[in-house]
MDTraj code that builds the backbone (N, CA, C; nanometers):
import mdtraj as md
import numpy as np

residues = "MET LYS GLY ASP ARG GLU LYS TYR ILE GLN MET GLY PHE SER ASP TYR ILE SER LYS PRO ILE ASP ASP ASP GLU LEU VAL GLU LYS LEU ASN ASN PHE LEU GLY ASP".split()
xyz = np.array([
    [40.9263, 2.4914, 13.6809],
    [41.0639, 2.5102, 13.6406],
    [41.0893, 2.4400, 13.5076],
    [41.1779, 2.4963, 13.4350],
    [41.2132, 2.4383, 13.3065],
    [41.2777, 2.3016, 13.3278],
    [41.2284, 2.2027, 13.2550],
    [41.2826, 2.0684, 13.2656],
    [41.2098, 1.9780, 13.3640],
    [41.1229, 2.0354, 13.4475],
    [41.0509, 1.9538, 13.5454],
    [40.9617, 1.8506, 13.4778],
    [40.8878, 1.8928, 13.3758],
    [40.7965, 1.8009, 13.3080],
    [40.8724, 1.6789, 13.2565],
    [40.9824, 1.7023, 13.1888],
    [41.0610, 1.5927, 13.1330],
    [41.1125, 1.5002, 13.2437],
    [41.1546, 1.5595, 13.3544],
    [41.2064, 1.4809, 13.4664],
    [41.0983, 1.3880, 13.5212],
    [40.9785, 1.4414, 13.5418],
    [40.8715, 1.3605, 13.5991],
    [40.8176, 1.2575, 13.5003],
    [40.8108, 1.2911, 13.3734],
    [40.7691, 1.1942, 13.2720],
    [40.8687, 1.0782, 13.2700],
    [40.9967, 1.1094, 13.2780],
    [41.1004, 1.0063, 13.2787],
    [41.0892, 0.9171, 13.4033],
    [41.0416, 0.9736, 13.5137],
    [41.0249, 0.8970, 13.6373],
    [40.9014, 0.8071, 13.6334],
    [40.8180, 0.8226, 13.5291],
    [40.7013, 0.7363, 13.5163],
    [40.5679, 0.8055, 13.5344],
    [40.5699, 0.9366, 13.5601],
    [40.4444, 1.0097, 13.5717],
    [40.3767, 1.0127, 13.4354],
    [40.2440, 1.0163, 13.4341],
    [40.1695, 1.0235, 13.3088],
    [40.1738, 1.1632, 13.2487],
    [40.1767, 1.2644, 13.3338],
    [40.1818, 1.4030, 13.2879],
    [40.2220, 1.4908, 13.4050],
    [40.2310, 1.6195, 13.3803],
    [40.2786, 1.7132, 13.4818],
    [40.2169, 1.8496, 13.4561],
    [40.1698, 1.9140, 13.5615],
    [40.1207, 2.0520, 13.5546],
    [40.1940, 2.1297, 13.6629],
    [40.2529, 2.2419, 13.6243],
    [40.3252, 2.3231, 13.7220],
    [40.2321, 2.4266, 13.7847],
    [40.2709, 2.4753, 13.9003],
    [40.1978, 2.5829, 13.9670],
    [40.2420, 2.7154, 13.9096],
    [40.1614, 2.8154, 13.9043],
    [40.0181, 2.8122, 13.9324],
    [39.9439, 2.7350, 13.8240],
    [39.8426, 2.6624, 13.8656],
    [39.7689, 2.5768, 13.7733],
    [39.6743, 2.6613, 13.6893],
    [39.6818, 2.6396, 13.5584],
    [39.5915, 2.7044, 13.4637],
    [39.4667, 2.6168, 13.4526],
    [39.3491, 2.6750, 13.4796],
    [39.2246, 2.5983, 13.4801],
    [39.2003, 2.5255, 13.3486],
    [39.2221, 2.5936, 13.2372],
    [39.1984, 2.5323, 13.1062],
    [39.2924, 2.4144, 13.0819],
    [39.4176, 2.4282, 13.1217],
    [39.5139, 2.3195, 13.1051],
    [39.4738, 2.1994, 13.1910],
    [39.4299, 2.2249, 13.3136],
    [39.3875, 2.1174, 13.4028],
    [39.2686, 2.0421, 13.3439],
    [39.1690, 2.1150, 13.2964],
    [39.0504, 2.0517, 13.2376],
    [39.0887, 1.9702, 13.1151],
    [39.1769, 2.0243, 13.0314],
    [39.2216, 1.9527, 12.9117],
    [39.2903, 1.8214, 12.9486],
    [39.3783, 1.8260, 13.0474],
    [39.4508, 1.7049, 13.0871],
    [39.3571, 1.6034, 13.1518],
    [39.2632, 1.6506, 13.2336],
    [39.1659, 1.5593, 13.2936],
    [39.0802, 1.4928, 13.1865],
    [39.0378, 1.5694, 13.0869],
    [38.9594, 1.5122, 12.9772],
    [39.0388, 1.4060, 12.9029],
    [39.1682, 1.4282, 12.8852],
    [39.2523, 1.3292, 12.8176],
    [39.2575, 1.1982, 12.8959],
    [39.2638, 1.2064, 13.0275],
    [39.2733, 1.0859, 13.1098],
    [39.1382, 1.0177, 13.1285],
    [39.0325, 1.0981, 13.1410],
    [38.9004, 1.0429, 13.1703],
    [38.8166, 1.0186, 13.0457],
    [38.8578, 1.0740, 12.9346],
    [38.7782, 1.0665, 12.8120],
    [38.6820, 1.1837, 12.8074],
    [38.6439, 1.2199, 12.6886],
    [38.5550, 1.3374, 12.6736],
    [38.4138, 1.3072, 12.7136],
])
top = md.Topology()
chain = top.add_chain()
for i, resn in enumerate(residues, 1):
    res = top.add_residue(resn, chain, resSeq=i)
    for name in ("N", "CA", "C"):
        top.add_atom(name, md.element.get_by_symbol(name[0]), res)
traj = md.Trajectory(xyz[None], top)
């Protein structure tokens, strides 16, 4: 939903992915957290 990401970031989440999950987006975000 529009605005969900901002809401969760404001609550202290590091990031947010909405459903349905895009595989490429998930891998990109995991790489950012875990390092390349």
